[in-house]
PQR file with spaces between the fields and no chain letter, atoms N, CA, C, O and H, PARSE charges and radii, in Angstrom:
ATOM       1  N    VAL     1      -1.533    3.303   10.082 -0.4000 1.5000
ATOM       2  CA   VAL     1      -1.447    2.591    8.528 -0.0000 2.0000
ATOM       3  C    VAL     1      -2.805    2.060    8.448  0.5500 1.7000
ATOM       4  O    VAL     1      -3.508    1.478    9.273 -0.5500 1.4000
ATOM       5  N    ASN     2      -2.999    2.439    7.154 -0.4000 1.5000
ATOM       6  CA   ASN     2      -4.496    1.905    6.854 -0.0000 2.0000
ATOM       7  C    ASN     2      -4.604    0.856    5.239  0.5500 1.7000
ATOM       8  O    ASN     2      -4.516    1.244    4.075 -0.5500 1.4000
ATOM       9  H    ASN     2      -2.428    2.913    6.483  0.4000 1.0000
ATOM      10  N    ILE     3      -4.809   -0.462    5.751 -0.4000 1.5000
ATOM      11  CA   ILE     3      -4.716   -1.226    4.605 -0.0000 2.0000
ATOM      12  C    ILE     3      -6.418   -1.309    4.002  0.5500 1.7000
ATOM      13  O    ILE     3      -7.440   -1.218    4.683 -0.5500 1.4000
ATOM      14  H    ILE     3      -4.881   -0.778    6.697  0.4000 1.0000
ATOM      15  N    SER     4      -6.334   -1.457    2.905 -0.4000 1.5000
ATOM      16  CA   SER     4      -8.134   -2.016    2.498 -0.0000 2.0000
ATOM      17  C    SER     4      -7.944   -1.731    0.924  0.5500 1.7000
ATOM      18  O    SER     4      -7.317   -0.807    0.405 -0.5500 1.4000
ATOM      19  H    SER     4      -5.504   -1.531    2.352  0.4000 1.0000
ATOM      20  N    PRO     5      -8.570   -2.651    0.380 -0.5600 1.5000
ATOM      21  CA   PRO     5      -8.620   -2.755   -1.096  0.2800 2.0000
ATOM      22  C    PRO     5      -9.816   -1.717   -2.076  0.5500 1.7000
ATOM      23  O    PRO     5     -11.008   -1.525   -1.837 -0.5500 1.4000
ATOM      24  N    SER     6      -9.212   -1.337   -2.889 -0.4000 1.5000
ATOM      25  CA   SER     6      -9.686   -0.298   -3.506 -0.0000 2.0000
ATOM      26  C    SER     6     -11.454   -0.596   -3.991  0.5500 1.7000
ATOM      27  O    SER     6     -12.254    0.304   -4.245 -0.5500 1.4000
ATOM      28  H    SER     6      -8.243   -1.493   -3.083  0.4000 1.0000
ATOM      29  N    LYS     7     -11.785   -2.259   -4.029 -0.4000 1.5000
ATOM      30  CA   LYS     7     -13.057   -2.032   -3.941 -0.0000 2.0000
ATOM      31  C    LYS     7     -13.195   -3.521   -3.826  0.5500 1.7000
ATOM      32  O    LYS     7     -12.308   -4.248   -4.274 -0.5500 1.4000
ATOM      33  H    LYS     7     -11.134   -2.991   -3.823  0.4000 1.0000
ATOM      34  N    LYS     8     -14.528   -4.129   -3.103 -0.4000 1.5000
ATOM      35  CA   LYS     8     -14.754   -4.964   -3.080 -0.0000 2.0000
ATOM      36  C    LYS     8     -14.993   -5.967   -4.318  0.5500 1.7000
ATOM      37  O    LYS     8     -15.829   -5.477   -5.077 -0.5500 1.4000
ATOM      38  H    LYS     8     -15.248   -3.539   -2.739  0.4000 1.0000
ATOM      39  N    GLY     9     -14.541   -7.168   -4.742 -0.4000 1.5000
ATOM      40  CA   GLY     9     -14.421   -8.302   -5.840 -0.0000 2.0000
ATOM      41  C    GLY     9     -14.532   -9.437   -5.417  0.5500 1.7000
ATOM      42  O    GLY     9     -14.657   -9.735   -4.229 -0.5500 1.4000
ATOM      43  H    GLY     9     -13.862   -7.567   -4.126  0.4000 1.0000
ATOM      44  N    PRO    10     -14.486  -10.484   -6.707 -0.5600 1.5000
ATOM      45  CA   PRO    10     -13.779  -11.453   -6.514  0.2800 2.0000
ATOM      46  C    PRO    10     -12.957  -12.115   -6.567  0.5500 1.7000
ATOM      47  O    PRO    10     -12.320  -11.595   -7.483 -0.5500 1.4000
ATOM      48  N    LEU    11     -12.337  -13.061   -6.228 -0.4000 1.5000
ATOM      49  CA   LEU    11     -11.376  -13.549   -6.248 -0.0000 2.0000
ATOM      50  C    LEU    11     -10.889  -14.238   -7.473  0.5500 1.7000
ATOM      51  O    LEU    11     -11.555  -15.172   -7.922 -0.5500 1.4000
ATOM      52  H    LEU    11     -12.855  -13.484   -5.484  0.4000 1.0000
ATOM      53  N    GLN    12      -9.751  -13.852   -8.075 -0.4000 1.5000
ATOM      54  CA   GLN    12      -8.803  -14.425   -9.395 -0.0000 2.0000
ATOM      55  C    GLN    12      -9.345  -13.264  -10.266  0.5500 1.7000
ATOM      56  O    GLN    12      -9.283  -13.365  -11.491 -0.5500 1.4000
ATOM      57  H    GLN    12      -9.210  -13.093   -7.711  0.4000 1.0000
ATOM      58  N    HIS    13      -9.819  -12.280   -9.738 -0.4000 1.5000
ATOM      59  CA   HIS    13      -9.765  -10.868  -10.297 -0.0000 2.0000
ATOM      60  C    HIS    13      -9.046  -10.249  -10.157  0.5500 1.7000
ATOM      61  O    HIS    13      -8.333  -10.639   -9.232 -0.5500 1.4000
ATOM      62  H    HIS    13      -9.869  -12.198   -8.742  0.4000 1.0000
ATOM      63  N    HIS    14      -8.400   -8.448  -11.006 -0.4000 1.5000
ATOM      64  CA   HIS    14      -7.104   -8.201  -10.328 -0.0000 2.0000
ATOM      65  C    HIS    14      -7.971   -7.083   -9.383  0.5500 1.7000
ATOM      66  O    HIS    14      -9.000   -6.520   -9.756 -0.5500 1.4000
ATOM      67  H    HIS    14      -8.979   -8.131  -11.757  0.4000 1.0000
ATOM      68  N    ASN    15      -7.431   -6.935   -8.318 -0.4000 1.5000
ATOM      69  CA   ASN    15      -7.435   -5.762   -7.322 -0.0000 2.0000
ATOM      70  C    ASN    15      -6.384   -4.605   -6.900  0.5500 1.7000
ATOM      71  O    ASN    15      -5.191   -4.875   -6.759 -0.5500 1.4000
ATOM      72  H    ASN    15      -6.595   -7.393   -8.014  0.4000 1.0000
ATOM      73  N    LEU    16      -6.822   -3.492   -6.735 -0.4000 1.5000
ATOM      74  CA   LEU    16      -5.679   -2.598   -5.880 -0.0000 2.0000
ATOM      75  C    LEU    16      -5.751   -2.410   -4.530  0.5500 1.7000
ATOM      76  O    LEU    16      -6.494   -1.490   -4.187 -0.5500 1.4000
ATOM      77  H    LEU    16      -7.791   -3.273   -6.850  0.4000 1.0000
ATOM      78  N    LEU    17      -5.076   -3.139   -3.481 -0.4000 1.5000
ATOM      79  CA   LEU    17      -4.873   -2.763   -2.407 -0.0000 2.0000
ATOM      80  C    LEU    17      -4.072   -1.690   -2.107  0.5500 1.7000
ATOM      81  O    LEU    17      -3.047   -1.513   -2.765 -0.5500 1.4000
ATOM      82  H    LEU    17      -4.472   -3.885   -3.759  0.4000 1.0000
ATOM      83  N    VAL    18      -4.491   -0.670   -0.886 -0.4000 1.5000
ATOM      84  CA   VAL    18      -4.136    0.840   -1.059 -0.0000 2.0000
ATOM      85  C    VAL    18      -3.379    0.569    0.810  0.5500 1.7000
ATOM      86  O    VAL    18      -3.796   -0.126    1.737 -0.5500 1.4000
ATOM      87  H    VAL    18      -5.323   -0.814   -0.351  0.4000 1.0000
ATOM      88  N    CYS    19      -2.393    1.306    0.717 -0.4000 1.5000
ATOM      89  CA   CYS    19      -1.959    1.474    2.229 -0.0000 2.0000
ATOM      90  C    CYS    19      -1.616    2.933    2.214  0.5500 1.7000
ATOM      91  O    CYS    19      -0.735    3.560    1.625 -0.5500 1.4000
ATOM      92  H    CYS    19      -2.055    1.870   -0.036  0.4000 1.0000
ATOM      93  N    HIS    20      -2.884    3.402    3.307 -0.4000 1.5000
ATOM      94  CA   HIS    20      -2.398    4.686    3.503 -0.0000 2.0000
ATOM      95  C    HIS    20      -1.404    4.539    4.864  0.5500 1.7000
ATOM      96  O    HIS    20      -1.586    3.637    5.682 -0.5500 1.4000
ATOM      97  H    HIS    20      -3.599    2.892    3.786  0.4000 1.0000
ATOM      98  N    VAL    21      -0.554    5.334    4.970 -0.4000 1.5000
ATOM      99  CA   VAL    21       0.649    5.533    6.250 -0.0000 2.0000
ATOM     100  C    VAL    21       0.691    6.856    6.539  0.5500 1.7000
ATOM     101  O    VAL    21       1.072    7.475    5.545 -0.5500 1.4000
ATOM     102  H    VAL    21      -0.406    6.067    4.306  0.4000 1.0000
ATOM     103  N    THR    22       0.481    7.519    7.406 -0.4000 1.5000
ATOM     104  CA   THR    22      -0.209    9.357    7.943 -0.0000 2.0000
ATOM     105  C    THR    22       0.679    9.336    9.287  0.5500 1.7000
ATOM     106  O    THR    22       1.135    8.532   10.100 -0.5500 1.4000
ATOM     107  H    THR    22       0.172    7.016    8.214  0.4000 1.0000
ATOM     108  N    ASP    23       0.642   10.697    9.022 -0.4000 1.5000
ATOM     109  CA   ASP    23       1.359   11.079   10.462 -0.0000 2.0000
ATOM     110  C    ASP    23       2.387   10.699   10.822  0.5500 1.7000
ATOM     111  O    ASP    23       2.341   10.274   11.976 -0.5500 1.4000
ATOM     112  H    ASP    23       0.272   11.350    8.361  0.4000 1.0000
ATOM     113  N    PHE    24       3.680   10.628   10.191 -0.4000 1.5000
ATOM     114  CA   PHE    24       5.021   10.125   10.643 -0.0000 2.0000
ATOM     115  C    PHE    24       6.371   11.208   10.380  0.5500 1.7000
ATOM     116  O    PHE    24       6.543   12.053    9.502 -0.5500 1.4000
ATOM     117  H    PHE    24       3.717   10.973    9.253  0.4000 1.0000
ATOM     118  N    TYR    25       7.028   10.886   11.261 -0.4000 1.5000
ATOM     119  CA   TYR    25       8.113   11.831   11.471 -0.0000 2.0000
ATOM     120  C    TYR    25       9.037   11.149   11.866  0.5500 1.7000
ATOM     121  O    TYR    25       8.704   10.487   12.849 -0.5500 1.4000
ATOM     122  H    TYR    25       6.889   10.199   11.974  0.4000 1.0000
ATOM     123  N    PRO    26      10.611   10.916   11.389 -0.5600 1.5000
ATOM     124  CA   PRO    26      10.822   11.987   10.114  0.2800 2.0000
ATOM     125  C    PRO    26      10.525   10.964    9.085  0.5500 1.7000
ATOM     126  O    PRO    26      10.081    9.827    9.244 -0.5500 1.4000
ATOM     127  N    GLY    27      10.916   11.706    7.790 -0.4000 1.5000
ATOM     128  CA   GLY    27      10.411   11.460    6.679 -0.0000 2.0000
ATOM     129  C    GLY    27      10.687   10.366    6.034  0.5500 1.7000
ATOM     130  O    GLY    27       9.907    9.995    5.157 -0.5500 1.4000
ATOM     131  H    GLY    27      11.276   12.630    7.661  0.4000 1.0000
ATOM     132  N    SER    28      12.001    9.521    6.366 -0.4000 1.5000
ATOM     133  CA   SER    28      12.719    8.129    6.093 -0.0000 2.0000
ATOM     134  C    SER    28      11.890    7.534    6.471  0.5500 1.7000
ATOM     135  O    SER    28      11.531    7.658    7.642 -0.5500 1.4000
ATOM     136  H    SER    28      12.635    9.822    7.079  0.4000 1.0000
ATOM     137  N    ILE    29      11.131    6.451    5.396 -0.4000 1.5000
ATOM     138  CA   ILE    29      10.099    5.620    5.355 -0.0000 2.0000
ATOM     139  C    ILE    29      10.054    4.605    4.655  0.5500 1.7000
ATOM     140  O    ILE    29       9.989    4.937    3.472 -0.5500 1.4000
ATOM     141  H    ILE    29      11.423    6.351    4.444  0.4000 1.0000
ATOM     142  N    GLN    30      10.057    3.399    4.806 -0.4000 1.5000
ATOM     143  CA   GLN    30       9.965    2.464    3.188 -0.0000 2.0000
ATOM     144  C    GLN    30       9.066    1.558    3.432  0.5500 1.7000
ATOM     145  O    GLN    30       9.140    0.799    4.399 -0.5500 1.4000
ATOM     146  H    GLN    30      10.110    3.129    5.767  0.4000 1.0000
ATOM     147  N    VAL    31       7.805    1.544    2.284 -0.4000 1.5000
ATOM     148  CA   VAL    31       6.807    0.484    2.759 -0.0000 2.0000
ATOM     149  C    VAL    31       7.123   -0.368    1.461  0.5500 1.7000
ATOM     150  O    VAL    31       7.517   -0.053    0.338 -0.5500 1.4000
ATOM     151  H    VAL    31       7.745    2.161    1.499  0.4000 1.0000
ATOM     152  N    ARG    32       6.807   -1.523    2.036 -0.4000 1.5000
ATOM     153  CA   ARG    32       6.621   -2.686    1.712 -0.0000 2.0000
ATOM     154  C    ARG    32       5.471   -3.198    1.402  0.5500 1.7000
ATOM     155  O    ARG    32       4.567   -2.570    1.954 -0.5500 1.4000
ATOM     156  H    ARG    32       6.487   -1.779    2.949  0.4000 1.0000
ATOM     157  N    TRP    33       5.014   -4.265    0.614 -0.4000 1.5000
ATOM     158  CA   TRP    33       4.028   -5.236    0.044 -0.0000 2.0000
ATOM     159  C    TRP    33       4.919   -6.436    0.405  0.5500 1.7000
ATOM     160  O    TRP    33       6.049   -6.680   -0.019 -0.5500 1.4000
ATOM     161  H    TRP    33       5.748   -4.776    0.166  0.4000 1.0000
ATOM     162  N    PHE    34       4.289   -7.026    1.141 -0.4000 1.5000
ATOM     163  CA   PHE    34       4.587   -9.188    1.504 -0.0000 2.0000
ATOM     164  C    PHE    34       3.262   -9.956    1.265  0.5500 1.7000
ATOM     165  O    PHE    34       2.153   -9.579    1.642 -0.5500 1.4000
ATOM     166  H    PHE    34       3.371   -6.828    1.485  0.4000 1.0000
ATOM     167  N    LEU    35       3.553  -11.123    0.564 -0.4000 1.5000
ATOM     168  CA   LEU    35       1.938  -11.738   -0.072 -0.0000 2.0000
ATOM     169  C    LEU    35       2.968  -13.013    0.363  0.5500 1.7000
ATOM     170  O    LEU    35       4.148  -13.205    0.067 -0.5500 1.4000
ATOM     171  H    LEU    35       4.455  -11.429    0.258  0.4000 1.0000
ATOM     172  N    ASN    36       1.941  -13.875    1.262 -0.4000 1.5000
ATOM     173  CA   ASN    36       2.779  -15.267    1.952 -0.0000 2.0000
ATOM     174  C    ASN    36       4.172  -15.169    2.205  0.5500 1.7000
ATOM     175  O    ASN    36       4.843  -16.198    2.119 -0.5500 1.4000
ATOM     176  H    ASN    36       0.983  -13.719    1.502  0.4000 1.0000
ATOM     177  N    GLY    37       4.619  -14.275    2.452 -0.4000 1.5000
ATOM     178  CA   GLY    37       5.814  -14.235    2.955 -0.0000 2.0000
ATOM     179  C    GLY    37       7.290  -13.538    1.867  0.5500 1.7000
ATOM     180  O    GLY    37       8.442  -13.111    1.944 -0.5500 1.4000
ATOM     181  H    GLY    37       4.074  -13.440    2.522  0.4000 1.0000
ATOM     182  N    GLN    38       6.515  -13.747    1.201 -0.4000 1.5000
ATOM     183  CA   GLN    38       7.821  -13.001   -0.566 -0.0000 2.0000
ATOM     184  C    GLN    38       7.198  -11.336   -0.649  0.5500 1.7000
ATOM     185  O    GLN    38       6.007  -11.024   -0.627 -0.5500 1.4000
ATOM     186  H    GLN    38       5.579  -14.094    1.138  0.4000 1.0000
ATOM     187  N    GLU    39       8.144  -10.589   -0.730 -0.4000 1.5000
ATOM     188  CA   GLU    39       8.205   -9.348   -0.874 -0.0000 2.0000
ATOM     189  C    GLU    39       7.597   -8.847   -2.290  0.5500 1.7000
ATOM     190  O    GLU    39       8.458   -8.524   -3.107 -0.5500 1.4000
ATOM     191  H    GLU    39       9.112  -10.842   -0.748  0.4000 1.0000
ATOM     192  N    GLU    40       6.146   -8.722   -2.741 -0.4000 1.5000
ATOM     193  CA   GLU    40       5.691   -7.959   -3.960 -0.0000 2.0000
ATOM     194  C    GLU    40       6.732   -6.492   -4.755  0.5500 1.7000
ATOM     195  O    GLU    40       6.653   -5.399   -4.194 -0.5500 1.4000
ATOM     196  H    GLU    40       5.446   -8.985   -2.077  0.4000 1.0000
ATOM     197  N    THR    41       7.281   -6.575   -5.530 -0.4000 1.5000
ATOM     198  CA   THR    41       7.572   -5.638   -6.280 -0.0000 2.0000
ATOM     199  C    THR    41       6.636   -5.212   -7.655  0.5500 1.7000
ATOM     200  O    THR    41       6.010   -4.167   -7.835 -0.5500 1.4000
ATOM     201  H    THR    41       7.345   -7.463   -5.986  0.4000 1.0000
ATOM     202  N    ALA    42       6.739   -6.150   -8.368 -0.4000 1.5000
ATOM     203  CA   ALA    42       5.408   -6.175   -9.599 -0.0000 2.0000
ATOM     204  C    ALA    42       3.837   -5.076   -9.309  0.5500 1.7000
ATOM     205  O    ALA    42       2.812   -5.316   -8.670 -0.5500 1.4000
ATOM     206  H    ALA    42       7.248   -6.998   -8.223  0.4000 1.0000
ATOM     207  N    GLY    43       4.088   -4.361   -9.773 -0.4000 1.5000
ATOM     208  CA   GLY    43       2.275   -4.008   -9.428 -0.0000 2.0000
ATOM     209  C    GLY    43       2.809   -2.929   -8.454  0.5500 1.7000
ATOM     210  O    GLY    43       1.767   -2.442   -8.016 -0.5500 1.4000
ATOM     211  H    GLY    43       4.921   -4.166  -10.292  0.4000 1.0000
ATOM     212  N    VAL    44       3.617   -2.420   -7.994 -0.4000 1.5000
ATOM     213  CA   VAL    44       3.753   -1.796   -6.575 -0.0000 2.0000
ATOM     214  C    VAL    44       3.739   -0.176   -7.537  0.5500 1.7000
ATOM     215  O    VAL    44       4.437   -0.049   -8.543 -0.5500 1.4000
ATOM     216  H    VAL    44       4.464   -2.816   -8.350  0.4000 1.0000
ATOM     217  N    VAL    45       2.805    0.982   -6.996 -0.4000 1.5000
ATOM     218  CA   VAL    45       3.143    2.363   -7.447 -0.0000 2.0000
ATOM     219  C    VAL    45       2.798    2.946   -5.905  0.5500 1.7000
ATOM     220  O    VAL    45       2.062    2.592   -4.984 -0.5500 1.4000
ATOM     221  H    VAL    45       2.238    0.878   -6.179  0.4000 1.0000
ATOM     222  N    SER    46       3.852    4.161   -6.177 -0.4000 1.5000
ATOM     223  CA   SER    46       3.410    4.794   -4.690 -0.0000 2.0000
ATOM     224  C    SER    46       3.609    6.440   -5.149  0.5500 1.7000
ATOM     225  O    SER    46       4.153    6.942   -6.133 -0.5500 1.4000
ATOM     226  H    SER    46       4.450    4.449   -6.926  0.4000 1.0000
ATOM     227  N    THR    47       2.889    7.051   -3.935 -0.4000 1.5000
ATOM     228  CA   THR    47       3.026    8.689   -4.561 -0.0000 2.0000
ATOM     229  C    THR    47       4.608    9.034   -3.710  0.5500 1.7000
ATOM     230  O    THR    47       5.257    8.321   -2.945 -0.5500 1.4000
ATOM     231  H    THR    47       2.447    6.643   -3.136  0.4000 1.0000
ATOM     232  N    ASN    48       4.815   10.168   -4.129 -0.4000 1.5000
ATOM     233  CA   ASN    48       5.841   10.646   -3.467 -0.0000 2.0000
ATOM     234  C    ASN    48       5.713   10.948   -2.156  0.5500 1.7000
ATOM     235  O    ASN    48       4.579   10.560   -1.875 -0.5500 1.4000
ATOM     236  H    ASN    48       4.287   10.747   -4.750  0.4000 1.0000
ATOM     237  N    LEU    49       6.286   11.486   -1.029 -0.4000 1.5000
ATOM     238  CA   LEU    49       6.167   11.722   -0.071 -0.0000 2.0000
ATOM     239  C    LEU    49       5.348   13.257    0.022  0.5500 1.7000
ATOM     240  O    LEU    49       5.517   14.302   -0.607 -0.5500 1.4000
ATOM     241  H    LEU    49       7.207   11.802   -1.257  0.4000 1.0000
ATOM     242  N    ILE    50       4.398   12.874    1.098 -0.4000 1.5000
ATOM     243  CA   ILE    50       3.354   14.396    1.085 -0.0000 2.0000
ATOM     244  C    ILE    50       3.867   15.148    2.396  0.5500 1.7000
ATOM     245  O    ILE    50       3.966   14.470    3.419 -0.5500 1.4000
ATOM     246  H    ILE    50       4.261   12.026    1.609  0.4000 1.0000
ATOM     247  N    ARG    51       4.122   16.186    2.428 -0.4000 1.5000
ATOM     248  CA   ARG    51       4.203   17.280    3.951 -0.0000 2.0000
ATOM     249  C    ARG    51       2.752   17.259    4.117  0.5500 1.7000
ATOM     250  O    ARG    51       1.803   17.185    3.337 -0.5500 1.4000
ATOM     251  H    ARG    51       4.042   16.737    1.598  0.4000 1.0000
ATOM     252  N    ASN    52       2.924   17.377    5.774 -0.4000 1.5000
ATOM     253  CA   ASN    52       0.981   17.511    6.165 -0.0000 2.0000
ATOM     254  C    ASN    52       1.087   19.340    6.550  0.5500 1.7000
ATOM     255  O    ASN    52       0.210   20.084    6.989 -0.5500 1.4000
ATOM     256  H    ASN    52       3.695   17.437    6.407  0.4000 1.0000
ATOM     257  N    GLY    53       2.352   19.598    6.220 -0.4000 1.5000
ATOM     258  CA   GLY    53       1.903   21.277    7.073 -0.0000 2.0000
ATOM     259  C    GLY    53       2.588   21.161    8.602  0.5500 1.7000
ATOM     260  O    GLY    53       3.205   22.127    9.051 -0.5500 1.4000
ATOM     261  H    GLY    53       3.065   18.994    5.863  0.4000 1.0000
ATOM     262  N    ASP    54       2.448   19.980    9.337 -0.4000 1.5000
ATOM     263  CA   ASP    54       2.701   20.001   10.408 -0.0000 2.0000
ATOM     264  C    ASP    54       3.794   19.055   11.212  0.5500 1.7000
ATOM     265  O    ASP    54       3.492   18.165   12.007 -0.5500 1.4000
ATOM     266  H    ASP    54       1.947   19.196    8.972  0.4000 1.0000
ATOM     267  N    TRP    55       5.155   19.454   10.823 -0.4000 1.5000
ATOM     268  CA   TRP    55       5.966   18.385   10.356 -0.0000 2.0000
ATOM     269  C    TRP    55       5.807   16.892   10.173  0.5500 1.7000
ATOM     270  O    TRP    55       6.738   16.200    9.761 -0.5500 1.4000
ATOM     271  H    TRP    55       5.400   20.178   10.178  0.4000 1.0000
ATOM     272  N    THR    56       4.780   16.469   10.441 -0.4000 1.5000
ATOM     273  CA   THR    56       4.635   15.107    9.723 -0.0000 2.0000
ATOM     274  C    THR    56       4.710   14.951    8.863  0.5500 1.7000
ATOM     275  O    THR    56       5.286   15.802    8.185 -0.5500 1.4000
ATOM     276  H    THR    56       4.024   17.031   10.775  0.4000 1.0000
ATOM     277  N    PHE    57       4.112   13.569    8.131 -0.4000 1.5000
ATOM     278  CA   PHE    57       4.291   13.169    6.879 -0.0000 2.0000
ATOM     279  C    PHE    57       3.358   12.035    5.994  0.5500 1.7000
ATOM     280  O    PHE    57       2.943   11.195    6.793 -0.5500 1.4000
ATOM     281  H    PHE    57       3.644   12.877    8.681  0.4000 1.0000
ATOM     282  N    GLN    58       3.083   11.861    5.164 -0.4000 1.5000
ATOM     283  CA   GLN    58       1.997   10.633    4.829 -0.0000 2.0000
ATOM     284  C    GLN    58       2.237    9.912    2.903  0.5500 1.7000
ATOM     285  O    GLN    58       2.469   10.506    1.850 -0.5500 1.4000
ATOM     286  H    GLN    58       3.420   12.543    4.515  0.4000 1.0000
ATOM     287  N    ILE    59       2.076    8.747    3.155 -0.4000 1.5000
ATOM     288  CA   ILE    59       2.554    8.372    1.683 -0.0000 2.0000
ATOM     289  C    ILE    59       1.250    7.675    1.463  0.5500 1.7000
ATOM     290  O    ILE    59       0.449    7.506    2.383 -0.5500 1.4000
ATOM     291  H    ILE    59       1.887    8.264    4.010  0.4000 1.0000
ATOM     292  N    LEU    60       1.058    7.304    0.333 -0.4000 1.5000
ATOM     293  CA   LEU    60      -0.103    5.836   -0.136 -0.0000 2.0000
ATOM     294  C    LEU    60       1.019    4.900   -1.423  0.5500 1.7000
ATOM     295  O    LEU    60       1.583    5.377   -2.408 -0.5500 1.4000
ATOM     296  H    LEU    60       1.709    7.441   -0.414  0.4000 1.0000
ATOM     297  N    VAL    61       1.023    3.395   -0.889 -0.4000 1.5000
ATOM     298  CA   VAL    61       1.823    2.547   -1.914 -0.0000 2.0000
ATOM     299  C    VAL    61       0.584    1.421   -1.985  0.5500 1.7000
ATOM     300  O    VAL    61      -0.105    0.867   -1.129 -0.5500 1.4000
ATOM     301  H    VAL    61       0.566    3.008   -0.089  0.4000 1.0000
ATOM     302  N    MET    62       0.644    1.380   -3.182 -0.4000 1.5000
ATOM     303  CA   MET    62      -0.672    0.474   -3.866 -0.0000 2.0000
ATOM     304  C    MET    62      -0.001   -0.510   -4.121  0.5500 1.7000
ATOM     305  O    MET    62       1.227   -0.477   -4.191 -0.5500 1.4000
ATOM     306  H    MET    62       1.204    1.831   -3.877  0.4000 1.0000
ATOM     307  N    LEU    63      -0.840   -1.736   -4.335 -0.4000 1.5000
ATOM     308  CA   LEU    63      -0.315   -2.763   -5.241 -0.0000 2.0000
ATOM     309  C    LEU    63      -1.534   -3.976   -5.775  0.5500 1.7000
ATOM     310  O    LEU    63      -2.358   -4.646   -5.153 -0.5500 1.4000
ATOM     311  H    LEU    63      -1.838   -1.763   -4.278  0.4000 1.0000
ATOM     312  N    GLU    64      -1.181   -3.865   -7.213 -0.4000 1.5000
ATOM     313  CA   GLU    64      -2.316   -4.179   -7.882 -0.0000 2.0000
ATOM     314  C    GLU    64      -2.011   -5.943   -7.889  0.5500 1.7000
ATOM     315  O    GLU    64      -0.953   -6.550   -8.054 -0.5500 1.4000
ATOM     316  H    GLU    64      -0.512   -3.321   -7.719  0.4000 1.0000
ATOM     317  N    MET    65      -2.775   -6.218   -7.751 -0.4000 1.5000
ATOM     318  CA   MET    65      -2.532   -7.655   -7.436 -0.0000 2.0000
ATOM     319  C    MET    65      -3.981   -8.640   -7.996  0.5500 1.7000
ATOM     320  O    MET    65      -5.016   -8.076   -8.350 -0.5500 1.4000
ATOM     321  H    MET    65      -3.635   -5.725   -7.617  0.4000 1.0000
ATOM     322  N    MET    66      -3.855   -9.889   -7.996 -0.4000 1.5000
ATOM     323  CA   MET    66      -4.881  -11.046   -8.226 -0.0000 2.0000
ATOM     324  C    MET    66      -5.073  -12.184   -7.118  0.5500 1.7000
ATOM     325  O    MET    66      -4.471  -13.257   -7.164 -0.5500 1.4000
ATOM     326  H    MET    66      -3.014  -10.347   -7.708  0.4000 1.0000
ATOM     327  N    PRO    67      -6.269  -11.709   -5.799 -0.5600 1.5000
ATOM     328  CA   PRO    67      -6.263  -12.519   -5.002  0.2800 2.0000
ATOM     329  C    PRO    67      -6.378  -13.648   -5.356  0.5500 1.7000
ATOM     330  O    PRO    67      -6.775  -13.826   -6.508 -0.5500 1.4000
ATOM     331  N    GLN    68      -6.078  -14.816   -4.509 -0.4000 1.5000
ATOM     332  CA   GLN    68      -6.265  -15.923   -4.809 -0.0000 2.0000
ATOM     333  C    GLN    68      -6.823  -16.577   -3.183  0.5500 1.7000
ATOM     334  O    GLN    68      -6.509  -15.962   -2.164 -0.5500 1.4000
ATOM     335  H    GLN    68      -5.756  -14.671   -3.573  0.4000 1.0000
ATOM     336  N    GLN    69      -7.624  -17.803   -3.109 -0.4000 1.5000
ATOM     337  CA   GLN    69      -7.914  -17.931   -2.105 -0.0000 2.0000
ATOM     338  C    GLN    69      -6.692  -18.583   -1.073  0.5500 1.7000
ATOM     339  O    GLN    69      -5.783  -19.364   -1.353 -0.5500 1.4000
ATOM     340  H    GLN    69      -7.880  -18.303   -3.937  0.4000 1.0000
ATOM     341  N    GLY    70      -7.009  -18.015    0.070 -0.4000 1.5000
ATOM     342  CA   GLY    70      -5.694  -18.223    1.143 -0.0000 2.0000
ATOM     343  C    GLY    70      -4.926  -17.214    1.115  0.5500 1.7000
ATOM     344  O    GLY    70      -4.213  -17.024    2.100 -0.5500 1.4000
ATOM     345  H    GLY    70      -7.747  -17.380    0.298  0.4000 1.0000
ATOM     346  N    ASP    71      -4.871  -16.421    0.140 -0.4000 1.5000
ATOM     347  CA   ASP    71      -4.648  -15.039    0.483 -0.0000 2.0000
ATOM     348  C    ASP    71      -4.379  -14.002    1.340  0.5500 1.7000
ATOM     349  O    ASP    71      -4.315  -12.849    0.914 -0.5500 1.4000
ATOM     350  H    ASP    71      -5.451  -16.575   -0.661  0.4000 1.0000
């Protein structure tokens, strides 16, 4: 699992966090975003499950959010 911002920017500006989950099997997986203990559902976009061709899978799940001090 790799989580990174799509770009570095100042606080209180929209940012896109990208979670890239790779090389898992079987293909049933649930990726969820949490912020300060609360599940984030607004602003979440996901690719479909991607087959790697070697029986493993990958998926990208992105969260658009506006970071605040302390997040």
